[in-house]
Phi, psi and omega in degrees: 000133183289126183292147179290141180288133180288148180284155176274128182243143178249139176210163175288134177292149168259169187297323182288345177286329192301316179297339181285342184295332179296344183288338181277131180279120180269013173291166178207163179250126182246137173257347177224169170220175178250133177260132183260131177225115176264134186236126176262127179095194183293166173310136181098351179288155181297143179294151175241141173298156180303325186260025179299139175263011180298127182288125185281326185062229179262004184282152179294155172226129177225148179239125177247138172246121186249128173285136178235128179284132182278151182299332176206156176307142182233129179269131176247124182290130177282161184300321182288317180301314182297317180295320180294322181296326181282345184069040185276093180298326181294318177297318180297318177292313184293328179289319179297318182296317182295322179294319182291335181267355179293157179278336181210127172233118178252143172236149178250133182228148172231098188068232175271002183266128179279124184256333183176174178202160182222137180236129186227136176233131177280131177276115184304130174076007183251338185079012184259133167253116183270117177269100182279336179213135168214103187237137180232138182304145180307319182288349184249004181288148178070027177238011178088006184292320176299317176299321180294320181294316180299318181296317179295325176295320178293322179296316178301319177294327186272323189230354184257230184274357184255036185303333183275356180274122181256340184210156170256148169231142174210166179235159177215131177299156182299329181275349183275072182302321177293328178290323175292320176300318178299317180299312183295323178295323182276010176087011180281146177253140176295130184230004178153184182202155172245137183271013178201116174264134186296338185281319182217007179078007183278147172296137185238132179264140181249142180228149182224147179212133173296146175283104175222161181250000000 
């Protein structure tokens, strides 16, 4: 008889839990990416690169993000995994310090197995809860763990210590198609982008969602 699968449980992390979060690989496999096209002027105008120095004046400017299927699935190394491979102690310590300074760190566990975590920091005076990290173990992806973590964060923000948080914000790199799909599935709306991420120079998409249950 096949043993019953243990349920996944969500709880607030304790300080001793934080070093173990590095064990989860934040790399991902993408089958698609997003292509950015900036257009100056009315529809049909020639596209402009994101770093174009052309003066816009009063002409409209629109930016379109198009999903493009990759020739083959591509594995992208996450920033934590990359830093650990390089033996970057400064990154390790700064990430630990950031986690300890966060307003909420949730972990998902299945028995003694760490399945994922979420890190949230309240932005003072804004009513925004910034989700800086949401990582799920490779073996537990596409099983609802990320949604469970998000639901627990919403409950905390609505009924726990985060009563002043009215909305969540998070970002996803242009190449991180799975993260963008997750944001859209969880009811996040696209609210802007930056054309340069300090970590790797990648275009970063921004998403926002009201705190609702």
